[in-house]
Structures are given as C-alpha cells and as structure tokens.
N, C-alpha and C positions, 0 to 999 in steps of 0.2 A: 888134203884129210885134216889139218888144223883150221882152216878156214871154213869146210862145213861144220864143223864143230860150232865155230863164233856163229854162222849165219843159226844153226839150230836153237842156241841159248838164247842169241836175240829176240827169237820170234816167240820162245816162250817165254822172256819175259817181258813181251810187249800184249803176248795174251791174255799174261794175269793181270799185268794193269786194266786191261778192257773189263775181265770179269770184274773184278774191284770196283772201278766207275760202272758198273751194270748196275750191280748191290746195293750201291750206294743210292744211286739214283734213285731206285725202287723204294727202299726206304724212306728217303725221303718225302716222295709222294703218297706214300702211306699214311707217315706223319702227317703231312698235310690235310691230309684227309680225314685222320683223326681230328687233327685241331677243328677243321671246318665241319663237323658233325658234333662238336663240342655244343652243348646250348648255354647260351650267353646269361648269365644270371642278372635278369634286373633289379636296382636297389632301387625301393620305394620310399617317400619320403611321409613321415606319419607326426601326431601332435596329438597331443594330450586331452581331452572336452574340457572345458567349463562354462557352467552356466554361466551367461551375461546377456544384456539385452543391444539392442540396438535401436538408439530413437533418430529419428528423421522428422522426414516428409513424403506424403504419396502421392502425386498429382492423378487424379480423376475424372474423367470426362462429366458434363452436371448440365439440366438444360430449365432454362426459364419458363415459368407455367405464371398464371393470372395469379394474385392472392384469393379471389374470388370469381367463379365463373358459373353462369347458367344458361340452361337454355330454356327460352319459353313456348311450351306450348299452351293450346287452349285446352280450357277445364270443361267445357261444353261448347258444343256446333252452332255456328253460326256465320255468315256473313262476315267479312272483313270490310269494315265502314271506312274507319280511316287509320291511316298509321302517321305517326306524328312524328316519325324519325328515321333515321337512315346508316347506312354503315358507315360509321364515323363520330356519331354522333354523341357527345356526351350528353350526360344524364345524368338526375339528381334522383336519391332516393325517392319514392314517393310519384315522378313524376308519369303522368299520363303516356304512354309507347302506343296501344293500339287499342280502338272502339271495334265490337264486334256486333251485330246488329241480328236479333231473334226473337220476331214477333211473339209466336207460342209463347217464349219465357214472360215474357210482358203480359200476356192474357192470364198468365197461370199465377202468376203473383196478384194481379188483379182479383182472380176467383177466389185465389186463397186469403184474402184480405175481405172479401165478403163473407166469409163464411166465419170466417173469427167474429167480426163485425156482428153477425148475425148471434152467432154463441154467446158473445159477450152478454147483448140485449137481455137474452131469454136467462142465463145467470145473473143478471141485475135484476131481474124481475122473478125472480124466484126466493133471491136471497131478499128483496123486501118484503114477499109475501111473508116467507118463514120471520123476518120482523113483526112483524104485523101482528102475525099468530100467538107469539111467544111474549108481545105483550099485552094483547088479551087475556090468556093464559092467566095473567097475575089474578085476575077476578076467576075464583073457583065458580066449577061448575061449566065455564063459558066453552071449552077448548079440550077435546079428548088427549088424551094422552100420544092416540096413535095418529091423530091426525098432524100432533107436533113432530112426533118424528119422523111420520112420512116429508112432512117439508122440509125437517134438516136433510134427509137426505137427499131431495130431489136437488134443492141447494147446492151439495156436495159432488152429485153427480154433473150439474150444468157448471161449474165452476170447474170439475176437471176438464169436461169438453173444451171448452170455452179455454184451457192452455193449453189443450192439445191444439188448438185451431191456430192460436198465438206462436206457438211451435212452426207447425207448418206453414203459415205467412212469413214466418221469419229465415228459415230453410229455402223459399223460393225469391228471397229479395236477396239473400247470400249469391243465388242461382244467378238472380241477376246482376250482382256487381261481377261474376266470372266474366261479362260481356266487356269489361274494361281491363286491361292491363296496364299495370305500375312496373316502374321498376324496383326491384327489391332493395337494390344499393347502389351506391354511387360510382358509376363506371366509362365503358364505351362499346356501344353498340359494333361488332366487329361482324357482325352477320347477319342479313335481313332475305328471308323469304316468301315473301307474303304482298301481296298489292291489294288493292281495294277493290271490292267484288267477288276475290276468291272465299270459296267456302274453308273453312277449319272445323276442323273438329278433335277430339280424341278417340285414339283406341286406333289411329290405321298403321298398319306398316310399313315400314320402314318412313314412316315421315319426317320431315326435314322440320325443325324447330321456325317457328315464326318467328323471333330473334334468339340472338347469340350477346347474351351480355358477357362483359369481362374487366373486374378491376384493375385496371394498369397503374394505378398511382402505388400501387405497394403489390412485390413479384414475389413469388419462392423457389428461390435455385435447387433443383431436385437433384441427390447426387445419389446410386445405388453404391453402398461399400463393398466390397468382396470380404467375404467372410472371416480368412484369414485377419482383417482389421475391426472387424466390426466391436470387438470390445474394448479398443485402444482409442477411437473416437466419441466422446462426449458431448450432452447439452450444453453450452457455454464456450467450446474450445474457442478459438481464434484462428479463421482461414483466411486464406488469400485467394482471390480470385482473377482470371482472364476473361474478357471477350473475343470471343473468335475475329466475331466482324466490330471489333475497338482494339487493333493491335496499338499495341505501345502504352497500355492505359493499364495500371493496377488497381483493383479494389479490394476492400477488406470486411469482413463481416463476422459471424459468428453463429457458430448451430445452433438454431431455437429449437429444433423439436427433430425426434427420432420414431421411426416407428415401432421400434423397441423386439422386433422381430425379424427371420430371417426370409426370403421371400422362397417360396417352393421348387421355384422356376431357376430362376439364377443365383439361389444362394448365396443371397445380397440383403443387406439393410438397408434402407431409405431413410437416408436424413434430412431438412428442408434448412436451409440459410433465409430468413427474411430480406431482400433489398429493395430498399429506399427507392422508389422510381419517381418521384416528384417533379425532376426535370424533363421524363419520359425518355431518357436515354437508353434507357435496353427496351427491348420487343418479347412479350410471349413466344416464345418458338426457341430463342438465341440460344448457340450452345456456348458451356463457358469450359475450360480448365481450373478446376477447384484442386488447390494445394492444402491437405490437410495434416495435422500434426501427430505423429502417430508415436507411442511412447515404448511403443516394443514388448517385450514379455520375460519378465523375473527366472520363467520356465525354460528358456530358450539356451541352446545351446548354439556359440558363432562361429563356423568354419568359411573357408574360403570355399569360393564358389565351385573349383576346379577337383571338391572334395565329395561333390551331388555327384551322384551317377543317374541319368534319365532314362529311361528306355520307353519303348511304347507299351511294357508292360506295369513298369515300377517304378519309383524312383528311389534311391535309396547311399546309404553310404557302406564303403568297405572298413569293418572293425578288423583290427588283429588284436588276436590273443593267442598268447604260446605259437607265436610266428605262424600264426592259421588265419588263414583271411573269412571275415563271415559279412554277405551279404545283411546289413537290419535295414528297414522299411525307414521313411520318415515323410515327415511333413514342412514346409517351409512356412516361414513366418517372415518377418522383416525382412529388407534386402539393404544393402550400401552399393556401393560400387565394383565391389570385388569380394564383398562377405556377404555370408547371408544368416537367419538364424534357422535354425531346424529341430523340428522336433522327432524324438526319439528313444528308443528302450534301450539307454544306456545310461552310465551312469560317472560323475565326475572323475577324471584321471582316466577312460577306457581309452586307448592308442585309435586313432582312425588314420586312413592315407588321404594325406591331401593332395596328390595329385591320381588320385582313381580313375580307370576306365572300364569298360564289360570286359576287357578281354581277360581281367584280376576273376579268375573261376571262386566259387562259393567253395572254400575248403583246403584252398592252395595254400601251400606252403609259403610265407613273405622271408624275404630280408631284407632287414630295415635297416 
C-alpha cells in the first residue's frame, strides 16, 4: 500500500514538472515572436546646412574648327575654264582660283559700253549747244528765254541718260568680274568639286561648292558649357586642353569669346579658345578635352553626395524639422569627389539627412 502511494506521488511530481516546462516553452516562443515582430528603429545622421562654394575644375569636350571657313559658289552661270588650285593648295588673299567663261556676259558688257558712249556723246553735244546759246544770249534780243530754258533742260536730261548708261555699263563689268574667283583670305583649299568644262551656276539645289577654303594657321577650339557652369566661366579665363590625337601633350590658352546666351536645344553656352596653329600641329575636326576653372556659387549649400536622392521623377534632399522628414527638391551645381553644391529652398542651419534614401517617406518620423 505504501509503495502504491509512493508511485502515485512520483507520477504526480513528474506530471507537474512537464506542465511547467511546457508553459515555459510557450512563453519563450511568444516572447521571441514579440521580439522579432518589433520594428528596428533606424537612426539617421544629419548635418546643418551652411552656404559655401566648391571651386575647382570641370572637364568638357571641345572640337577644333578653322578660324575662317568659306564655301565658294559661282555668282553667275558659266563654264569652268581653268582651275588654278587643288585640294591641299596653300593660297594667299586675292590669288586667282577659278576662271569661268560666258560669252553672253562679254557681249552684254560690250553692248552696255556702246550705249554709254552714245549717251555720253549726245550729252556732250547738248552741253556744248547750251553753252553757245548762253553766250549768245548775252546780246539782248538774240536768243529767246524759252529756247535757252529748253536747251538747259535737254542738257540735264542727256546728262541723266548718260549717267544711267554708265551705271549699267559698270554693273555689267562687275558681273564679268564674277567670272574670276579669287581667295578672300589666306588659307588652304580643303575641297575641290569642279574641273575645266563643267557648267557652274548659282541657285542649284543641293549643289556642292566649287572650292572650300579654310584658314588653318589659326583655329577655334569650340566648347559647349552646361547651364550650371555658364556663369562661372568668363572671357580671359585661363584653360588647359589636351588633343585626343596628341596623347601626353598639354596645351594652355584662354577663353577668347562667348556666345553670351544658352542654346535652346542643349541648354549650353558656347565659348571659343583661339589656338595658334602656325606649326600645323592641329587640324580642324580634332577633338580635345578642355579643363575649365570654376568658381562655384556663393549662394549654394554643400552637402555629401549621399545626401542627394535621385529618382526617375525628381532630385531632392530629406530635411528634418521637429523630427519629421520632408522632401525638398533641388538643383545641383559644382561637384567634387564626395561633395556637391545644391540650390534648395532651405536656410542656413536647417538639418538634412546625410545618408538619405528613397525609403525615407515624406512626413516620416525620424530618430536623429
């Protein structure tokens, strides 16, 4: 009887321990679930905005262009008689390049000359007659006032006719001068598209020029500056540039001129750098990398690049005020290795998150 009681007591004790262990296990699992379900509070680093600027350099592509460039077309129609130059010819200002022939133009010049000589002879005769009548009229009663006035009117009319024929003759001579094409400046013929016997004339659609002349002793290095740097580069600024086809060589120059306006297509300002090419080192069409000095903007805030959030729709920083996040749109200025200038509707001392991301929602409570 005593053994049975001992067995019963032992069984009840083991059962009680099992129930206690089961409750402890369930409580531990529920606590783990509660702990895993609790959101982790992330802390963000912030900084106070201060206005300053980033001075440095910006590297932009440029292209070499001839300082002067002209496509030579014929002023009047004619057959090519002679071509005194070819591609690559070095020419001087005023040098004869092409001669055209047009017999009808020569005939028009001759006809205009004959008309002028005829009109001039009539004028000389009427002028002499008026002079004689004027001298005779000094004797009272010899010449009537009407005859004298008529002679004076005829002299003036003949003079006007002679002057008109002279103007026509000079115009025809000018047209004849267009049969010879001369170089408007010193340079090199870079393209030739005509040969003797060819018919050349103005007004042809999509016609190629007879010759292309370029000044190569001096070039223009043309660079398009993005809008954000347009106000920071000025005429006279020193620049450095490297030609892609001349590796290892550095060149210096200065900004010679600026368009003073932004292109509506590319939102950029065009500047030019004069390049002395007396040794023929550069050629038009060469690409170059130009390093321009930038002064930065005194109205910009400087923040780490990690503070700027860029999405497909906008670019912004996350400002923090009273522990609440606020998206503030911006535009960027100069940049350095790890910092960037921003233009934003905030004030000195305002707090922004330096490790911002698109996951931070507008209006979210922030733990600084």
